[in-house]
C-alpha positions as CSV (number, residue, x, y, z in Angstrom):
1,X,119.4,90.5,86.0
2,X,118.0,90.7,82.5
3,X,118.4,93.9,80.5
4,X,116.3,95.3,77.7
5,X,118.0,98.3,76.0
6,X,116.0,100.7,73.9
7,X,117.9,102.9,71.5
8,X,116.7,105.4,68.8
9,X,117.7,106.2,65.3
10,X,117.1,108.6,62.4
11,X,115.4,111.4,64.4
12,X,114.7,112.2,68.0
13,X,111.2,112.4,69.4
14,X,110.1,109.0,68.0
15,X,108.5,108.0,71.2
16,X,111.2,105.8,72.8
17,X,109.9,106.6,76.2
18,X,106.4,105.3,75.4
19,X,107.9,102.3,73.6
20,X,110.1,101.5,76.7
21,X,107.1,101.9,79.0
22,X,104.9,99.8,76.8
23,X,107.5,97.0,76.7
24,X,107.6,97.1,80.5
25,X,103.8,96.8,80.6
26,X,103.8,93.8,78.4
27,X,106.6,92.1,80.4
28,X,104.7,92.9,83.6
29,X,101.6,91.4,82.1
30,X,103.6,88.2,81.6
31,X,104.1,88.0,85.4
32,X,107.6,89.6,85.5
33,X,108.8,92.3,87.8
34,X,110.1,95.3,85.9
35,X,112.3,98.3,86.7
36,X,113.4,101.2,84.4
37,X,116.4,103.4,83.8
38,X,116.6,106.5,81.6
39,X,120.0,107.6,80.3
40,X,120.2,111.3,79.3
41,X,123.5,112.1,77.6
42,X,123.4,115.8,78.4
43,X,125.9,117.4,80.8
44,X,123.4,118.7,83.2
45,X,123.4,116.9,86.5
46,X,119.6,116.6,86.4
47,X,116.6,118.2,84.6
48,X,115.9,120.6,87.5
49,X,117.5,123.7,85.9
50,X,116.2,123.2,82.3
51,X,113.6,125.4,80.7
52,X,110.3,123.5,80.0
53,X,110.5,125.0,76.5
54,X,113.9,123.2,76.1
55,X,113.1,119.8,77.6
56,X,109.5,119.6,78.5
57,X,108.4,119.3,82.1
58,X,110.6,118.4,85.1
59,X,109.2,115.3,86.7
60,X,109.6,115.0,90.5
61,X,110.1,111.7,92.3
62,X,109.4,110.8,95.9
63,X,113.0,111.1,96.9
64,X,113.2,114.7,95.5
65,X,114.9,113.8,92.2
66,X,114.2,116.2,89.4
67,X,114.2,114.0,86.4
68,X,113.4,113.6,82.7
69,X,109.6,113.4,81.9
70,X,110.1,109.8,80.5
71,X,110.4,108.6,84.1
72,X,106.9,110.0,84.6
73,X,105.8,107.7,81.7
74,X,107.5,104.7,83.4
75,X,105.8,105.4,86.7
76,X,102.4,105.9,85.2
77,X,102.6,102.8,82.9
78,X,104.3,100.4,85.3
79,X,102.8,101.8,88.6
80,X,106.2,101.9,90.2
81,X,108.1,104.4,92.4
82,X,111.5,105.2,90.9
83,X,114.5,107.0,92.5
84,X,116.6,109.8,91.2
85,X,119.4,107.3,90.5
86,X,117.1,105.7,87.8
87,X,117.9,108.8,85.7
88,X,121.5,108.7,84.6
89,X,123.1,111.8,83.0
90,X,126.5,112.6,81.7
91,X,126.8,115.2,84.4
92,X,126.2,112.7,87.2
93,X,128.7,110.2,85.8
94,X,131.5,112.7,85.3
95,X,130.8,114.3,88.7
96,X,131.1,110.9,90.4
97,X,134.3,110.0,88.6
98,X,135.9,113.4,89.3
99,X,134.9,113.2,92.9
100,X,136.7,109.9,93.1
101,X,139.8,111.3,91.3
102,X,140.0,114.2,93.8
103,X,139.8,111.7,96.7
104,X,142.7,109.7,95.1
105,X,140.6,106.6,94.5
106,X,142.4,105.9,91.2
107,X,145.8,105.7,92.9
108,X,147.5,108.1,90.5
109,X,146.3,106.5,87.3
110,X,145.4,108.6,84.2
111,X,141.6,109.0,84.4
112,X,140.1,108.4,81.0
113,X,136.7,107.9,79.3
114,X,137.6,104.2,78.7
115,X,137.8,102.5,81.2
116,X,136.9,104.9,84.0
117,X,133.8,106.7,82.7
118,X,132.5,103.5,81.0
119,X,133.0,101.5,84.2
120,X,131.2,104.1,86.2
121,X,128.2,103.9,83.8
122,X,128.1,100.0,84.0
123,X,128.4,100.1,87.8
124,X,125.6,102.6,88.1
125,X,123.3,100.6,85.8
126,X,124.0,97.3,87.6
127,X,123.5,98.8,91.1
128,X,120.3,100.8,90.3
129,X,118.8,97.8,88.5
130,X,118.8,95.9,91.8
131,X,116.7,98.6,93.7
132,X,113.1,97.4,94.1
133,X,110.6,99.9,92.8
134,X,107.3,98.1,93.0
135,X,106.9,98.0,96.8
136,X,108.1,94.3,97.1
137,X,111.4,93.0,98.4
138,X,114.2,91.9,96.2
139,X,115.3,93.0,92.7
140,X,113.2,93.0,89.6
141,X,113.4,90.3,86.9
142,X,114.0,92.7,84.0
143,X,115.5,96.2,83.8
144,X,114.4,98.3,80.8
145,X,117.0,100.9,79.8
146,X,116.2,103.8,77.5
147,X,119.2,105.6,75.9
148,X,118.1,109.1,75.2
149,X,119.1,110.9,71.9
150,X,119.9,109.3,68.6
151,X,122.5,106.7,67.7
152,X,125.6,108.6,66.3
153,X,125.3,111.6,68.7
154,X,128.8,112.5,70.0
155,X,127.5,113.0,73.5
156,X,126.1,109.4,73.8
157,X,129.3,107.6,72.7
158,X,130.6,106.7,76.2
159,X,127.2,105.3,77.0
160,X,127.1,103.2,73.8
161,X,130.5,101.8,74.6
162,X,129.5,101.1,78.2
163,X,126.4,99.3,77.0
164,X,128.4,97.3,74.5
165,X,130.7,96.2,77.3
166,X,127.7,95.4,79.6
167,X,126.0,93.3,76.9
168,X,129.3,91.2,76.6
169,X,129.8,90.9,80.4
170,X,126.2,89.8,81.2
171,X,126.0,87.3,78.3
172,X,123.6,87.1,75.3
173,X,120.8,85.4,77.3
174,X,120.6,88.4,79.6
175,X,120.6,91.3,77.1
176,X,118.1,92.3,74.5
177,X,118.5,95.3,72.2
178,X,115.5,97.0,70.6
179,X,116.2,99.8,68.1
180,X,113.4,102.3,67.5
181,X,113.6,103.8,64.1
182,X,111.5,105.8,61.6
183,X,110.0,104.5,58.4
184,X,109.0,107.7,56.5
185,X,106.7,108.0,53.5
186,X,107.6,110.5,50.8
187,X,104.6,112.4,49.7
188,X,105.2,112.2,46.0
189,X,106.0,108.5,45.8
190,X,103.9,107.2,48.7
191,X,106.4,104.4,49.3
192,X,107.6,103.4,52.8
193,X,111.3,104.1,52.9
194,X,113.7,101.8,54.7
195,X,117.0,103.4,53.9
196,X,117.1,105.7,57.0
197,X,116.6,102.7,59.2
198,X,119.2,100.7,57.3
199,X,121.8,103.4,57.9
200,X,120.8,103.8,61.5
201,X,121.3,100.0,62.2
202,X,124.6,100.1,60.3
203,X,125.8,102.9,62.6
204,X,124.7,101.0,65.6
205,X,126.5,97.8,64.5
206,X,129.6,99.7,63.7
207,X,129.6,100.8,67.4
208,X,129.5,97.1,68.5
209,X,125.7,96.7,69.2
210,X,123.5,94.5,67.1
211,X,119.7,94.9,67.5
212,X,117.6,91.8,68.3
213,X,114.4,93.6,67.5
214,X,113.4,96.7,65.4
215,X,110.5,98.9,66.6
216,X,109.5,100.8,63.5
217,X,107.5,104.0,63.9
218,X,105.3,104.9,61.0
219,X,102.0,106.7,60.2
220,X,100.4,103.6,58.7
221,X,101.0,99.8,59.3
222,X,104.1,98.4,57.7
223,X,103.7,96.6,54.4
224,X,105.0,93.0,54.1
225,X,107.5,93.9,51.5
226,X,108.8,96.7,53.8
227,X,109.3,94.2,56.6
228,X,111.1,91.8,54.2
229,X,113.4,94.5,53.1
230,X,114.2,95.6,56.6
231,X,114.9,92.0,57.6
232,X,117.2,91.4,54.7
233,X,119.3,94.5,55.1
234,X,119.3,94.9,58.9
235,X,119.9,91.3,59.8
236,X,116.8,91.1,62.0
237,X,114.3,88.2,61.7
238,X,111.0,89.3,60.1
239,X,109.2,88.1,63.3
240,X,111.3,90.5,65.3
241,X,110.4,93.6,63.3
242,X,107.7,95.4,65.3
243,X,105.5,98.1,63.8
244,X,104.4,100.9,66.2
245,X,102.2,102.9,63.9
246,X,100.1,105.9,64.9
247,X,97.2,104.9,67.2
248,X,94.2,106.8,68.7
249,X,95.8,106.9,72.2
250,X,99.1,105.7,73.7
251,X,97.3,103.0,75.7
252,X,97.0,101.0,72.5
253,X,100.8,100.7,72.2
254,X,101.2,97.8,74.7
255,X,98.3,96.1,72.9
256,X,100.0,96.7,69.6
257,X,103.2,95.0,70.9
258,X,101.3,92.1,72.4
259,X,99.4,91.5,69.1
260,X,102.7,91.3,67.3
261,X,104.1,88.8,69.9
262,X,106.8,91.2,70.9
263,X,106.8,89.6,74.4
264,X,107.6,86.2,72.8
265,X,110.6,87.6,70.9
266,X,111.9,89.4,74.0
267,X,111.4,86.5,76.4
268,X,113.0,84.1,73.9
269,X,116.1,86.3,73.7
270,X,116.3,86.6,77.5
271,X,115.6,82.9,78.0
272,X,112.5,83.6,80.1
273,X,109.9,81.7,78.1
274,X,109.8,78.9,80.7
275,X,108.8,81.2,83.6
276,X,106.7,83.8,81.9
277,X,102.9,83.5,81.6
278,X,100.8,84.6,78.6
279,X,100.3,88.4,78.8
280,X,97.2,89.5,80.7
281,X,96.3,93.0,79.3
282,X,92.5,93.0,80.0
283,X,92.6,96.2,82.0
284,X,94.7,98.0,79.3
285,X,92.3,96.8,76.6
286,X,89.3,98.1,78.6
287,X,91.0,101.4,79.2
288,X,92.0,101.9,75.6
289,X,88.6,101.0,74.2
290,X,86.7,103.0,76.9
291,X,88.7,106.1,75.9
292,X,88.1,105.5,72.1
293,X,84.3,105.2,72.7
294,X,83.8,108.3,74.8
295,X,81.7,111.0,73.2
296,X,81.0,113.5,76.0
297,X,83.8,116.0,76.8
298,X,84.5,118.6,79.5
299,X,86.1,121.9,78.7
300,X,89.1,122.8,80.9
301,X,90.9,126.1,80.8
302,X,94.6,125.6,81.3
303,X,96.0,129.0,82.2
304,X,99.8,128.8,82.2
305,X,103.1,130.2,81.0
306,X,104.5,127.4,78.8
307,X,101.4,126.6,76.8
308,X,103.4,126.8,73.5
309,X,104.8,123.3,74.3
310,X,102.3,120.9,75.8
311,X,105.0,118.6,77.1
312,X,105.7,121.4,79.6
313,X,102.6,120.2,81.5
314,X,102.7,116.6,80.5
315,X,101.8,115.1,83.9
316,X,99.0,117.7,84.4
317,X,97.5,116.7,81.1
318,X,97.8,113.0,82.0
319,X,96.2,113.6,85.4
320,X,93.3,115.4,83.7
321,X,93.0,112.4,81.3
322,X,92.9,109.9,84.2
323,X,90.3,111.9,86.1
324,X,88.1,112.5,83.0
325,X,88.0,108.8,82.0
326,X,87.0,108.0,85.6
327,X,84.0,110.3,85.0
328,X,83.4,108.9,81.5
329,X,84.5,112.1,79.8
330,X,87.1,113.2,77.3
331,X,89.2,116.2,78.3
332,X,88.9,119.1,76.0
333,X,91.8,121.4,77.1
334,X,91.8,125.1,76.0
335,X,95.4,126.2,76.3
336,X,95.4,129.8,77.4
337,X,98.6,131.8,77.5
338,X,98.3,133.7,80.8
339,X,99.8,136.9,79.3
340,X,97.0,136.9,76.7
341,X,94.4,137.6,79.5
342,X,96.3,140.8,80.6
343,X,95.1,144.3,79.9
344,X,98.4,145.1,78.0
345,X,97.6,142.4,75.5
346,X,94.2,144.1,74.8
347,X,96.2,147.0,73.4
348,X,99.1,145.1,71.7
349,X,97.2,142.0,70.4
350,X,93.4,142.6,70.8
351,X,92.5,139.4,68.9
352,X,94.6,137.1,71.1
353,X,93.2,138.9,74.2
354,X,89.6,138.4,73.0
355,X,90.2,134.8,72.1
356,X,91.8,134.1,75.5
357,X,88.9,135.6,77.5
358,X,86.3,133.8,75.3
359,X,88.1,130.4,76.0
360,X,88.1,131.2,79.7
361,X,84.4,132.1,79.8
362,X,83.5,129.0,77.9
363,X,85.4,126.7,80.2
364,X,83.6,124.5,82.8
365,X,86.6,124.6,85.1
366,X,90.0,126.5,85.4
367,X,93.4,125.0,86.2
368,X,96.5,127.2,86.9
369,X,99.6,124.9,87.1
370,X,103.1,125.5,88.5
371,X,105.7,127.8,87.0
372,X,108.5,130.2,87.8
373,X,109.1,133.9,87.0
374,X,106.8,136.9,86.7
375,X,105.7,136.6,83.0
376,X,101.9,136.0,82.8
377,X,101.3,136.4,86.5
378,X,98.8,139.2,86.1
379,X,96.8,137.0,83.7
380,X,96.8,134.1,86.1
381,X,95.5,136.4,88.9
382,X,92.7,137.5,86.5
383,X,91.8,133.9,85.8
384,X,91.7,133.1,89.6
385,X,89.5,136.1,90.2
386,X,87.2,135.1,87.4
387,X,86.8,131.6,88.7
388,X,86.3,132.8,92.3
389,X,83.7,135.4,91.5
390,X,81.8,133.3,89.0
391,X,81.7,130.1,90.9
392,X,83.7,128.2,88.3
393,X,85.6,125.2,89.7
394,X,89.3,126.2,90.2
395,X,92.4,124.2,91.0
396,X,95.7,126.0,91.6
397,X,98.9,123.9,91.8
398,X,102.1,125.3,93.4
399,X,102.3,128.7,91.7
400,X,98.5,128.4,91.1
401,X,97.9,128.3,94.8
402,X,100.1,131.3,95.5
403,X,98.3,133.2,92.7
404,X,95.0,132.6,94.4
405,X,96.4,134.0,97.7
406,X,97.7,137.1,95.9
407,X,94.3,137.6,94.2
408,X,92.3,137.2,97.4
409,X,94.6,139.6,99.3
410,X,94.1,142.2,96.5
411,X,90.4,141.8,95.8
412,X,89.0,140.9,99.2
413,X,91.4,142.4,101.7
414,X,91.9,145.5,99.5
415,X,95.7,145.2,99.6
416,X,96.2,146.4,96.0
417,X,100.0,145.9,96.1
418,X,99.9,142.4,97.7
419,X,102.4,140.3,95.8
420,X,105.0,137.5,96.0
421,X,108.7,138.3,96.7
422,X,109.4,136.3,93.6
423,X,107.7,139.0,91.5
424,X,108.3,142.1,93.6
425,X,111.1,142.1,96.2
426,X,109.9,145.5,97.5
427,X,106.2,144.8,97.8
428,X,104.7,146.4,101.0
429,X,102.3,143.4,101.4
430,X,104.3,140.2,100.8
431,X,101.7,137.4,101.0
432,X,104.1,134.9,99.4
433,X,107.8,134.8,100.6
434,X,111.1,133.1,99.9
435,X,111.5,130.0,102.1
436,X,114.1,130.6,104.8
437,X,116.0,127.4,104.0
438,X,116.3,128.1,100.3
439,X,119.5,129.1,98.5
440,X,119.7,132.4,96.7
441,X,123.0,131.6,95.0
442,X,122.5,128.1,93.6
443,X,119.5,126.9,91.5
444,X,120.0,123.1,91.2
445,X,118.4,120.9,93.8
446,X,117.9,123.8,96.3
447,X,114.1,123.8,96.3
448,X,111.8,122.0,98.7
449,X,111.6,118.7,96.8
450,X,110.0,115.3,97.0
451,X,107.4,113.6,99.0
452,X,106.2,115.5,102.1
453,X,103.4,115.0,104.5
454,X,100.4,117.4,104.6
455,X,98.3,117.3,107.8
456,X,94.6,118.2,107.4
457,X,93.4,120.7,109.9
458,X,89.8,119.6,109.7
459,X,88.5,116.2,108.7
460,X,85.5,117.5,106.9
461,X,87.3,119.7,104.3
462,X,86.7,118.8,100.6
463,X,90.4,117.9,100.1
464,X,90.5,115.3,102.9
465,X,87.2,113.8,101.8
466,X,88.5,113.4,98.2
467,X,91.7,111.7,99.5
468,X,89.5,109.5,101.8
469,X,91.8,110.3,104.6
470,X,90.8,112.6,107.5
471,X,94.3,113.0,108.8
472,X,97.0,113.4,106.1
473,X,98.3,112.9,102.6
474,X,101.8,112.5,101.2
475,X,102.4,114.3,97.9
476,X,105.4,115.6,95.9
477,X,106.7,119.1,96.1
478,X,108.9,121.5,94.1
479,X,108.9,125.1,95.2
480,X,111.1,127.9,96.6
481,X,108.3,130.2,97.8
482,X,105.6,129.8,100.4
483,X,102.5,131.6,101.7
484,X,103.6,134.1,104.3
485,X,102.6,132.7,107.8
486,X,102.1,136.2,109.1
487,X,99.1,136.8,106.8
488,X,97.3,133.6,107.5
489,X,95.2,135.1,110.3
490,X,93.8,138.0,108.2
491,X,93.2,135.8,105.2
492,X,91.2,133.3,107.2
493,X,89.2,136.0,108.9
494,X,88.3,137.2,105.4
495,X,87.0,133.7,104.5
496,X,89.9,131.8,102.9
497,X,90.6,128.6,104.8
498,X,94.0,126.9,105.0
499,X,92.9,123.3,105.6
500,X,96.3,121.6,105.1
501,X,99.6,122.4,106.7
502,X,103.0,120.7,106.9
503,X,104.1,118.8,110.0
504,X,105.4,122.0,111.7
505,X,102.0,123.7,111.2
506,X,103.8,126.8,109.9
507,X,103.8,126.0,106.1
508,X,100.6,126.3,104.2
509,X,99.8,123.3,101.9
510,X,96.1,123.4,101.0
511,X,93.6,126.2,100.8
512,X,89.9,126.1,100.2
513,X,87.1,128.7,99.8
514,X,84.0,127.6,101.7
515,X,80.7,128.3,99.8
516,X,82.4,127.9,96.4
517,X,81.6,124.8,94.3
518,X,85.4,123.9,94.2
519,X,88.1,126.4,94.8
520,X,91.2,124.6,95.9
521,X,94.9,125.6,95.9
522,X,97.7,123.2,96.8
523,X,101.4,123.8,97.3
524,X,102.3,120.3,96.2
525,X,102.0,118.7,92.8
526,X,99.3,116.0,92.8
527,X,99.7,115.3,89.1
528,X,103.0,113.4,89.7
529,X,101.2,110.5,91.5
530,X,98.2,110.2,89.2
531,X,97.9,106.8,87.5
532,X,95.7,105.2,84.8
533,X,92.8,103.7,86.7
534,X,93.9,105.5,89.9
535,X,93.3,109.3,89.2
536,X,94.6,112.0,91.5
537,X,91.9,112.9,94.1
538,X,92.1,116.6,93.4
539,X,91.9,116.3,89.6
540,X,88.9,114.0,90.1
541,X,87.3,116.6,92.3
542,X,87.9,119.4,89.7
543,X,86.2,117.3,86.9
544,X,83.3,116.1,89.1
545,X,82.7,119.7,90.2
546,X,82.8,120.9,86.6
547,X,79.8,118.6,86.0
548,X,78.0,119.4,89.3
549,X,78.6,115.8,90.6
550,X,81.1,116.4,93.4
551,X,78.6,116.6,96.2
552,X,76.9,113.3,95.2
553,X,80.3,111.6,94.8
554,X,81.4,112.7,98.3
555,X,78.1,111.7,99.9
556,X,78.4,108.2,98.3
557,X,81.9,107.8,99.6
558,X,80.9,108.9,103.1
559,X,78.2,106.3,103.1
560,X,80.8,103.7,102.1
561,X,79.3,102.9,98.7
């Protein structure tokens, strides 16, 4: 197994995840099979209990793993299916070591960070790297490892030491270290400063790791004298100093790396030049250029709780992007804080209330994504009602589906106090209830998670036609609450149709409103399986409907064209 390690220096948030994904893309384009591992040095076992404001979205894998959003980047860029073990955290490592200690596996020895924690990290990396993730048999050729955080962080020290030992044990022909760093420009002087990177590399070398390549983040392309200075003081060949400057969209990053012969430097270090082909990135080039040349845009109202941090809905944003590009459109997302739509805000912040409603009324379609807790729920219900009554295309995901059920029960069935047990335990009309198998005492990994099958109840529903499968679809889930099976009959009599159910037939998965241009709610998260060039069916349906092209699209597909 060949390993490519990506570390970061100077500051966090430099784009190590995109860099790691892009390196994987370039190596894939050379004909190599690639897998990925993300190391998060925090003590949490996984990302499942973290606030989106704190850490961005929680990405869900097929096996139910709740992981860092960078694994979403890996899956989208490399078109692979990762496992929860591809995300290593300090919490997982310590838990596994302590479990062994309790069993007596260490035979009375004193359990220490070195060697026991570091050995556990190395064993985990080496075993996970062998798991095939591309649907083919046998291990990948290269494993790209991203170490989260910044070199010098106390919490990442055991991982740095483990990776130092790994680099020594696998040999220099099997290990390539790429250090991502920042080259800032001071406003007054206007000079590209190399000193932060010099210090960062010095710190890394003091810990026993020497970078083979530098990936320098900057606003503008690096000057030749900046490269020469970095080469001299960081002991890295000038040809191995890569510049990842700001680009119009992230699909340019693999092209940027290819144009600087990054693949040649990495393959040379890993002794793979003899078996690798020249990189074929035609599809990526077309995709990047197509997006750059798009002029027409579609306005999408995103009504959610965590709109203050767009990373909270990263996969939703990417799924919208994939769907829009398939329709030759640019997404123009209006971020609407759900609470701004509520009547209380009209009193406390009238300007925000007016602006939110103006954005909603100007949108060509409405999307209500997932979330937890009661803040903003009334605003989401108002958005769902507006979309339903005004024939505006609507897609509700997870909580968004439950919101549409609550709104329909209140507005159409006349059940003014209809609600979810999540928001009101004492509601007389619980249309959304806590799932019987859920835990009320433990939060982590206790939801209904991962890939589950949804069976379509009728082959001619819009959702099954979009998926091009009259029978079923497999999508990823993450929820604790479900639509109350006891109210399905009255809701369907009133016109709301539940066209998708789980394999027991008791859990509602998909709802549609016949006669509406596009009013769909899904309990699963279709955004997690959207890929560039292979957009999610439901996001594509939303965008097509926003432009009045859905019917023609479905007709074409039914005729096999």
